[in-house]
C-alpha positions in Angstrom: 0.0 0.0 0.0 1.3 3.5 -0.9 2.4 5.5 2.1 0.2 8.5 3.0 1.7 11.9 2.1 2.1 14.2 5.1 2.0 18.0 4.4 5.2 19.9 5.0 3.3 22.2 7.4 2.4 19.3 9.6 5.9 17.8 9.5 7.5 21.1 10.6 5.2 21.2 13.6 5.9 17.5 14.5 8.0 16.2 17.4 7.7 12.6 16.4 11.4 12.2 15.7 12.6 8.8 14.6 9.4 8.1 12.7 9.3 7.1 9.0 7.3 9.6 7.0 6.4 10.3 3.3 6.4 13.8 1.8 5.9 15.2 -1.7 6.6 18.6 -3.1 8.7 20.8 -5.3 12.4 21.5 -4.9 13.2 25.1 -3.9 16.9 24.8 -3.6 19.6 22.2 -3.5 23.1 22.6 -2.2 25.9 20.0 -1.6 28.5 19.8 1.1 31.0 16.9 0.9 29.0 13.7 0.6 25.7 15.3 1.7 23.0 17.2 -0.3 20.5 19.5 1.4 17.2 19.9 -0.5 14.6 22.5 0.5 11.2 21.1 -0.2 7.8 22.9 -0.3 4.4 21.6 -1.1 2.4 24.9 -0.8 1.0 24.1 2.6 3.2 26.7 4.4 5.7 29.5 3.6 8.5 27.5 5.3 10.5 24.7 3.6 11.3 21.3 4.9 15.0 20.4 4.7 15.7 17.0 3.2 19.1 15.6 4.1 20.4 13.3 1.3 23.4 11.0 1.8 24.9 11.2 -1.7 26.5 7.7 -1.5 23.0 6.1 -1.0 21.5 7.3 -4.2 22.2 6.8 -7.9 23.8 9.6 -9.9 20.7 9.5 -12.2 18.4 10.4 -9.4 20.6 13.1 -7.9 21.2 14.9 -11.2 17.5 15.3 -11.7 16.9 17.0 -8.3 17.0 20.7 -9.3 15.0 23.8 -8.4 11.4 23.3 -9.7 11.5 19.5 -9.8 8.7 17.5 -8.3 9.8 14.7 -5.9 8.5 12.2 -3.4 10.7 11.4 -0.4 10.5 8.7 2.2 12.7 8.9 5.3 13.2 9.4 9.0 12.0 12.6 10.7 14.8 14.0 12.9 15.6 17.0 15.0 17.6 19.4 12.9 21.2 20.1 13.8 21.4 23.1 11.6 20.2 26.7 12.2 16.8 28.0 10.8 14.7 24.8 11.3 13.8 22.5 14.1 13.0 19.5 11.9 14.6 17.8 9.0 14.0 14.6 7.0 16.8 12.1 6.5 16.0 10.7 3.0 16.0 6.9 2.5 14.1 6.8 -0.9 13.5 9.5 -3.5 11.3 9.4 -6.5 11.5 12.1 -9.1 8.1 12.8 -10.6 8.9 15.7 -12.9 12.2 17.3 -13.8 12.8 21.0 -14.4 15.7 21.8 -16.7 17.9 24.4 -14.7 18.9 26.0 -18.0 15.2 26.7 -18.9 13.2 26.8 -15.6 12.5 30.6 -15.1 12.1 30.4 -11.3 15.7 29.9 -10.2 16.4 30.8 -6.6 17.0 34.6 -7.0 15.0 37.8 -6.6 12.5 38.3 -9.5 10.6 41.5 -10.3 6.8 41.5 -10.0 6.6 42.5 -13.7 8.5 39.4 -14.7 6.4 37.1 -12.4 3.2 38.5 -14.0 4.5 37.2 -17.3 4.8 33.7 -15.9 1.5 33.7 -13.9 1.3 29.9 -14.5 4.4 29.4 -12.4 4.4 32.3 -9.9 2.3 30.6 -7.3 5.4 28.5 -6.6 7.3 31.5 -5.2 7.2 32.1 -1.5 5.6 35.5 -2.0 2.7 34.3 -4.1 2.2 31.2 -2.1 1.8 33.4 1.0 -0.6 35.7 -0.9 -2.8 32.8 -2.2 -3.0 31.2 1.2 -4.1 34.5 2.8 -6.6 34.9 0.0 -8.1 31.5 0.8 -8.2 32.3 4.5 -10.0 35.7 3.8 -12.5 34.0 1.5 -13.3 31.5 4.2 -13.5 34.2 6.9 -16.0 36.2 4.7 -18.4 33.2 4.7 -17.9 32.5 8.3 -18.6 36.1 9.4 -21.9 36.2 7.6 -23.0 32.7 8.3 -22.4 33.2 12.1 -24.6 36.3 12.0 -27.6 34.8 10.3 -26.9 36.0 6.7 -27.8 33.8 3.7 -25.4 33.5 0.8 -27.3 34.5 -2.4 -25.9 33.6 -5.9 -26.6 36.5 -8.1 -26.3 36.3 -11.9 -23.1 36.9 -13.8 -24.9 37.6 -17.1 -27.3 40.5 -16.6 -29.5 42.8 -18.6 -29.1 45.8 -16.3 -26.2 48.1 -15.4 -26.2 48.4 -11.6 -23.9 51.4 -11.5 -25.3 53.2 -14.5 -21.7 53.6 -15.7 -22.1 51.8 -19.0 -18.6 50.3 -18.8 -19.6 46.7 -19.4 -18.5 43.6 -21.3 -21.2 42.5 -23.8 -22.3 38.9 -23.9 -23.6 37.8 -27.3 -23.8 34.9 -29.7 -24.4 37.1 -32.7 -21.9 37.3 -35.6 -19.5 40.0 -34.6 -18.6 40.9 -38.3 -22.1 40.8 -39.8 -24.8 40.9 -37.0 -28.5 41.0 -37.9 -29.9 44.5 -38.2 -33.4 45.8 -37.4 -35.5 48.3 -39.4 -33.6 51.2 -37.8 -30.2 49.8 -39.0 -29.0 48.9 -35.5 -28.1 45.5 -34.1 -31.2 43.3 -33.7 -30.7 41.8 -30.2 -34.0 40.0 -30.4 -32.2 37.4 -32.5 -29.5 37.1 -29.8 -29.3 34.1 -27.4 -31.3 35.9 -24.6 -33.5 37.9 -27.0 -32.1 41.1 -25.6 -28.8 42.9 -25.0 -26.9 41.4 -22.1 -23.6 42.0 -20.3 -21.3 40.6 -17.6 -22.3 42.0 -14.3 -20.6 45.0 -12.6 -22.4 44.2 -9.3 -24.8 41.7 -7.7 -26.3 44.5 -5.6 -29.6 45.0 -7.3 -30.5 41.3 -7.3 -29.1 41.1 -3.8 -31.7 43.7 -2.7 -34.4 41.4 -4.0 -33.1 38.7 -1.7 -32.9 41.0 1.3 -36.6 41.9 0.7 -37.5 38.3 1.5 -34.7 36.8 3.6 -33.8 40.1 5.5 -30.0 39.4 5.6 -28.1 38.2 2.5 -24.7 38.6 1.0 -23.2 37.9 -2.4 -19.6 36.9 -3.1 -18.6 36.5 -6.7 -16.8 37.8 -9.8 -17.7 41.1 -11.3 -16.4 42.9 -14.4 -15.6 46.4 -15.5 -14.7 47.3 -19.1 -12.7 50.3 -17.8 -9.6 51.1 -19.7 -7.5 51.7 -16.6 -3.9 50.5 -16.4 -3.3 51.3 -12.8 -2.1 49.5 -9.7 -5.6 49.6 -8.3 -7.8 48.4 -11.2 -8.8 45.0 -12.7 -11.2 44.2 -15.4 -12.3 41.0 -13.5 -12.4 41.0 -9.7 -14.4 39.6 -6.8 -17.0 41.5 -4.8 -18.6 40.9 -1.4 -22.0 42.6 -1.2 -24.2 42.2 1.8 -27.8 43.7 1.7 -29.8 44.1 4.8 -33.5 44.8 5.2 -34.4 47.2 8.1 -30.9 48.6 8.3 -30.3 52.4 8.2 -27.0 54.1 7.4 -25.8 53.8 11.0 -26.4 50.1 11.0 -24.6 49.8 7.7 -21.5 51.6 9.0 -21.4 49.4 12.1 -21.6 46.2 10.1 -18.9 47.4 7.7 -16.5 48.3 10.5 -17.2 45.0 12.4 -16.7 43.1 9.1 -13.3 44.6 8.3 -12.0 44.2 11.8 -13.1 40.6 11.9 -11.3 39.8 8.6 -8.1 41.5 9.7 -8.2 39.8 13.1 -8.8 36.5 11.4 -5.7 37.0 9.2 -3.6 37.8 12.3 -4.8 34.7 14.1 -4.7 32.2 11.2 -2.0 33.5 8.7 0.7 34.7 11.0 3.6 32.9 9.3 2.7 34.2 5.9 2.1 37.7 7.3 5.5 37.7 9.0 7.2 36.6 5.7 5.4 39.4 3.8 6.2 41.9 6.6 9.9 41.1 6.3 9.6 41.4 2.5 8.0 44.8 2.8 10.7 46.0 5.2 13.4 45.0 2.7 11.5 47.0 0.0 11.2 50.0 2.2 14.9 50.3 2.6 15.2 51.3 -1.0 12.7 54.2 -0.6 13.4 57.7 0.5 12.7 58.3 4.2 9.6 60.4 3.5 8.1 57.7 1.2 8.5 54.9 3.8 5.4 53.5 5.5 5.2 54.7 9.1 4.1 51.1 10.2 5.1 47.6 9.4 2.5 45.3 7.9 1.5 43.4 11.1 1.7 46.7 13.1 -0.7 48.2 10.6 -3.1 45.3 10.7 -3.2 45.4 14.5 -3.8 49.2 14.4 -7.0 48.7 12.3 -8.3 46.1 14.8 -7.6 48.2 17.9 -8.9 51.6 16.7 -12.4 52.9 16.2 -12.9 54.2 12.6 -13.3 58.0 12.3 -16.7 59.0 11.0 -17.5 62.3 9.3 -19.6 63.7 6.5 -18.3 64.4 3.0 -18.9 68.1 3.6 -16.7 68.0 6.7 -14.0 66.1 4.8 -14.0 68.7 2.0 -13.5 71.5 4.6 -10.5 69.6 6.0 -9.0 69.1 2.6 -9.5 72.7 1.5 -7.6 73.9 4.6 -4.9 71.2 4.3 -1.2 72.1 3.6 -1.1 70.0 0.4 -4.1 71.9 -0.9 -2.7 75.3 0.2 0.6 74.5 -1.5 -1.2 73.1 -4.6 0.4 69.7 -4.1 -2.8 67.8 -4.9 -3.0 66.6 -8.5 -6.8 67.0 -8.5 -8.4 70.2 -7.1 -10.8 70.0 -4.2 -14.2 71.7 -3.9 -17.6 70.7 -2.7 -19.2 68.5 -5.3 -16.1 66.9 -6.7 -15.5 63.2 -6.4 -12.7 62.5 -4.0 -9.6 61.0 -5.5 -7.3 58.4 -3.9 -4.8 61.2 -3.0 -7.6 63.0 -1.0 -8.8 59.8 0.7 -5.3 58.8 1.7 -4.5 62.3 3.1 -7.6 62.0 5.4 -6.6 58.5 6.6 -2.8 58.6 6.7 -2.0 62.3 7.5 -5.0 63.9 9.1 -6.8 61.3 11.2 -4.1 58.6 11.1 -6.8 55.9 11.3 -9.5 54.3 9.0 -12.2 56.8 8.1 -15.9 56.5 7.1 -17.2 59.3 5.0 -21.0 59.8 4.7 -23.6 61.9 2.9 -22.0 62.5 -0.5 -23.4 64.9 -3.1 -26.1 62.9 -5.0 -24.8 63.9 -8.4 -21.6 61.9 -7.9 -23.3 58.8 -6.6 -25.5 56.0 -8.0 -29.2 56.3 -8.6 -30.3 53.8 -5.9 -28.9 55.7 -2.9 -31.4 57.2 -0.4 -31.8 60.9 -0.8 -31.3 63.2 2.3 -33.8 65.8 3.2 -31.6 68.6 1.9 -32.1 67.4 -1.6 -28.4 67.7 -2.3 -26.8 64.7 -0.7 -27.5 61.0 -0.3 -27.0 58.5 2.5 -23.8 57.0 1.1 -20.8 55.8 3.1 -17.3 55.0 2.0 -14.7 53.3 4.2 -11.2 54.6 3.6 -8.1 52.6 4.5 -4.4 53.5 4.7 -2.4 52.7 1.5 -5.7 51.9 -0.3 -8.1 54.7 -0.2 -11.7 53.5 -0.6 -12.0 49.8 0.4 -15.8 49.7 0.9 -18.6 51.7 -0.8 -22.2 51.5 0.4 -25.4 53.3 1.2 -28.9 53.2 2.6 -31.0 52.4 -0.5 -33.9 54.5 -1.7 -37.0 52.6 -0.7 -39.5 55.3 -1.9 -40.9 54.5 -5.3 -41.5 58.1 -6.5 -38.0 59.3 -5.5 -36.3 56.3 -7.0 -38.3 56.6 -10.3 -37.6 60.3 -10.5 -33.8 59.6 -10.0 -33.8 57.0 -12.7 -35.4 59.4 -15.2 -33.0 62.2 -14.1 -30.0 60.0 -14.8 -31.5 58.9 -18.1 -31.3 55.2 -17.2 -33.5 52.8 -19.3 -36.3 52.1 -16.8 -37.6 49.2 -18.8 -34.5 47.2 -17.8 -35.2 47.9 -14.2 -39.0 47.3 -14.0 -38.5 44.5 -11.5 -36.3 46.6 -9.3 -38.8 49.4 -9.2 -41.6 47.0 -8.5 -40.1 46.0 -5.2 -40.8 49.6 -4.1 -44.5 49.0 -4.8 -44.9 45.7 -2.8 -43.9 45.8 0.8 -41.1 48.3 0.5 -38.9 48.7 3.5 -35.8 50.6 4.6 -32.7 48.7 3.7 -28.9 49.2 3.2 -25.9 47.5 1.9 -22.3 47.9 0.8 -19.6 46.4 -1.5 -16.1 45.3 -0.6 -13.7 44.7 -3.4 -12.0 41.5 -2.3 -8.7 42.2 -4.1 -8.4 45.6 -2.3 -8.9 43.8 1.0 -6.1 41.3 0.0 -3.9 44.3 -1.0 -4.3 45.7 2.4 -3.8 42.5 4.4 -0.7 41.4 2.4 0.9 44.7 1.9 1.4 44.1 -1.8 1.8 47.2 -4.0 -0.2 46.2 -7.1 -3.7 44.7 -7.3 -2.5 42.4 -10.1 -0.4 40.5 -7.6 -3.3 39.5 -5.3 -5.4 37.6 -7.8 -4.0 34.4 -9.5 -4.6 35.4 -13.1 -5.2 39.2 -13.5 -7.4 40.5 -16.3 -6.4 44.0 -17.4 -6.5 46.0 -20.7 -4.7 44.1 -23.4 -4.1 41.1 -21.1 -6.1 37.9 -20.9 -3.3 35.4 -20.8 -3.5 32.1 -19.0 
C-alpha cells in the first residue's frame, strides 16, 4: 500500500522524531557539502521549507542529477531533530522518486529575486514562489472568513447572476455577452443590431455588481450577501484596477445608514483579526519582505508602520466618522491643498480621488475613516436621498495605503423618489422594471455595501499592485492564462 503523504506544514510542527514519513513537493533549492546534499522542499501548505538531508552515496547519480529547483519529488525517510540553524525538523532521506524534472537551463524560477513584472508574465508558475504562495494562502483564508462572518450572523449566501440585462452602477462600462456574428450581425429596421435574435433575446452583459439582485433577496430573507466575480470594461492600467475582480456585497432589510456603517466596521475588523490569528507565518514573511523593499525608498516615502503593526492598528482603533462636507472642509484647509500639491483640485461637489482619501486617513486622522452623505450627483441612482435634496446617505470606508475599500449606502425605498432619480439620470427604466416593482410591494428601509475582495487582500498582504493578489489578473490588453 502506498504511504500516506504528510503535508510539509504538519511535519514542521511535528515532534515525532525517529518516525518514518512520506512527503511530496517541489524542490526550492539544492546545495551540496562533501557527501551530503541539502534539499529545501515545499508543497504549498506553508511558507516554510522542509530540509531534506540526502546521503549522496546512498542514491544513484541518475536520481541526484534530476533533483533541481522546480523538480517535483516524493521522499520517504526518517524525521529528525535538525542540527542546523533555521529549522527544528529535517527529513533524512531513504528513498527519493523524481516525478517531474525542471531543466535548470530553462526553468525561469531559479532561486534569486524576481521582479513583480516578470512574475506576471509567468503567472502559470508564480504561485510556486514564497511571496505568491503566501498571498494565495491568505486569499483563501480571507474568503473562508467572509463566509464564516456572515454565516455566524444569520446571513444567507445568495448567488446573483453573472450575465445581466441591467447596469447596476449606471456607468455603461460593461462587457457585452452575445452569440451574434461580430462581423455581420443582424440589423433591425432602424439599422442597429437586432438583439431580439441574440441568445437571450435582448442585449446582455457581464455584471458589474450583484447588488440590485441582492436587494431582492434582502426583501425576502432580511439578511443576504453575495460573493462572486464582477467585471468592468474600464480602460484603466493602474495598480488599483482590474477588469475582472471579486466583490462581497451584503444587503440588509431594516438597516439604516448607521447600522450599515457598524456592520462594515465590524466586518473589516473581523477579517483583519482572522488573518492575524490564522495567517501569521505568511504575514511575518510578507512583513519582512516589505521592510526590505522600504529600505530602497526615501525616508519620506516609507510606511510609518510595518505590515503586522498596521493590521493590529486597524483592529484596535475605532474608525473616524464624518460627512463628505466636513472632509472637503479639512481638505481645502490642508497644507497639500494650500501648497497646490494635490493633482486633483478640491471643492464641494467633486468626487474625491485616492490622494484625498489617503490624506484624510494617513495624514489627518491617522486611522481608517468612514465618509458619509455625499453629493447625490456623484453617486448612483439607488442611494437614499437626504432631506436637503443635495446629498445621499452614502458611506465609503477609507483605509491607509488603499483609499476606498468599501462603498455603500442606505438604499432609496421610496418609489417616487427612485423613479424620479432613474429618469433624471436617463437610465433605461424598462431594464429595471423588476427593481422598481419591489418599491410597490412591501417596500422597507434597507442598506448594503460592496467590498472589493482584491483591495482587501492588497491591504492585508501589503502588496503594492492589485495584479499581484489575484492568481490570473485580467487587465487591458491582457487575458493570458
